[in-house]
C-alpha atoms as one frame of an Amber mdcrd trajectory, in Angstrom:
protein
 275.720 160.340 121.268 278.212 161.439 123.792 281.753 160.095 123.841 281.797
 158.076 127.083 285.578 158.480 127.414 285.162 162.156 127.335 282.282 162.168
 129.876 284.324 159.954 132.287 287.390 162.141 132.058 285.315 165.281 132.504
 283.451 164.021 135.569 286.601 162.452 137.093 289.081 165.441 137.340 288.692
 168.942 135.840 292.493 169.699 136.206 293.413 166.561 134.284 290.626 167.365
 131.663 292.006 170.818 131.100 295.545 169.475 130.731 294.385 166.972 128.126
 292.416 169.664 126.303 295.602 171.888 126.282 297.557 168.868 124.819 294.740
 168.020 122.349 293.170 171.325 121.275 291.996 170.096 117.888 290.322 166.855
 119.374 286.548 166.969 118.688 284.637 166.962 121.935 281.389 165.113 121.555
 279.212 165.524 124.601 275.993 165.592 122.377 272.841 164.619 124.336 275.082
 164.131 127.406 273.388 163.412 130.816 271.220 160.516 129.784 271.152 157.861
 132.364 274.664 156.858 133.387 276.235 159.879 131.649 274.349 162.417 133.833
 276.157 165.692 134.384 273.180 167.493 136.004 274.440 169.153 139.214 278.073
 168.387 138.409 280.926 170.673 139.391 282.761 171.622 136.110 283.939 174.946
 137.384 286.890 176.130 135.215 286.433 173.328 132.567 287.710 173.961 129.071
 284.819 173.010 126.855 285.746 175.206 123.929 284.457 173.844 120.641 282.567
 171.037 122.516 279.356 169.656 121.112 276.775 169.763 123.851 273.626 169.820
 121.725 270.623 168.617 123.725 272.664 168.120 126.849 270.964 168.322 130.296
 273.350 170.481 132.436 270.647 171.733 134.777 272.118 173.042 138.049 275.717
 172.391 136.927 278.563 174.583 138.128 280.364 175.900 135.075 281.531 179.020
 136.701 284.767 180.345 134.976 284.382 177.689 132.224 285.474 178.208 128.691
 282.620 177.418 126.291 283.783 179.492 123.423 282.596 178.293 120.026 280.654
 175.487 121.644 277.432 174.103 120.427 274.750 174.059 123.104 271.671 173.997
 120.788 268.659 172.878 122.735 270.705 172.303 125.843 269.141 172.725 129.357
 271.186 174.827 131.829 268.241 175.725 134.172 269.704 177.085 137.427 273.119
 176.542 136.362 276.019 178.644 137.872 277.802 180.161 134.842 279.453 183.054
 136.744 282.295 184.398 134.586 281.941 181.735 131.944 283.073 182.474 128.311
 280.532 181.771 125.693 282.295 183.954 122.938 281.061 182.735 119.404 279.065
 179.853 120.798 275.835 178.549 119.234 273.136 178.623 121.917 269.952 178.453
 119.797 266.925 177.394 121.941 269.094 177.002 124.985 267.309 177.021 128.473
 269.220 179.289 130.776 266.090 180.080 132.987 267.100 181.035 136.558 270.830
 180.747 135.770 273.439 182.751 137.280 275.275 184.465 134.371 276.906 187.164
 136.445 279.796 188.573 134.392 279.504 185.970 131.774 280.785 186.828 128.225
 278.408 186.236 125.240 280.292 188.327 122.602 279.205 187.290 119.146 277.083
 184.455 120.503 273.922 183.069 118.734 271.197 182.965 121.378 268.131 182.973
 119.023 264.997 181.817 120.953 266.993 181.377 124.180 265.098 181.180 127.347
 266.771 183.447 130.024 263.619 183.962 132.184 264.696 184.859 135.715 268.369
 184.740 134.902 271.022 186.903 136.787 272.700 188.831 133.953 274.455 191.330
 136.154 277.557 192.819 134.178 277.078 190.149 131.412 278.449 191.038 128.121
 276.217 190.582 125.047 278.193 192.699 122.633 277.240 191.731 119.069 275.217
 188.777 120.405 272.056 187.578 118.440 269.209 187.498 120.933 266.365 187.488
 118.512 263.204 186.015 119.863 264.939 185.380 123.155 263.030 185.585 126.530
 264.707 187.884 128.938 261.691 188.468 131.227 262.203 188.815 134.874 266.050
 189.089 134.432 268.553 191.218 136.151 270.168 193.231 133.422 271.949 195.772
 135.741 275.241 196.968 134.075 274.905 194.328 131.258 276.440 195.386 127.869
 274.089 195.022 124.909 276.068 197.063 122.370 275.353 195.873 118.874 273.128
 192.983 120.219 270.235 191.930 117.982 267.123 192.081 120.149 264.515 191.841
 117.417 261.411 190.031 118.765 263.030 189.460 122.098 261.001 189.823 125.341
 262.786 192.167 127.519 262.175 193.602 131.003 259.829 196.708 130.856 262.680
 199.094 131.864 264.605 198.078 128.772 261.799 198.019 126.234 261.565 200.725
 123.627 257.887 201.673 123.760
């Protein structure tokens, strides 16, 4: 279950949260299953938040603003980020298995070395998104904007990709 002190601090003031994270880089951040009842972060403005190494498994972060956020090495397994703003967010090395990113704005986001197996990216904006070395096996990328996206070394085995990117 999510740490209520972490949730309260995060919701209260991103600047203070980031200062605390800088002073406590090794402190485990448990936001697992966040957004249930009183801990709802859906639609929250967490722009620029440092959530590196945070546990957000099963979290409901739909419509949240995480633009410019640091989610490197974070765990968002089965998390819901439907229609979230993730412009310029850093997901380097994160574990996003079965994440729902449908209709999310991932413009210029960085997914280098990220695990996105069975991720739902249907209708997402992936303009200039970096998927270098990412594992996208069985991911759904239908109806996405992959213009200028980098897929160098990405594993697309079994992925559903827009017709213009398929290798028929």
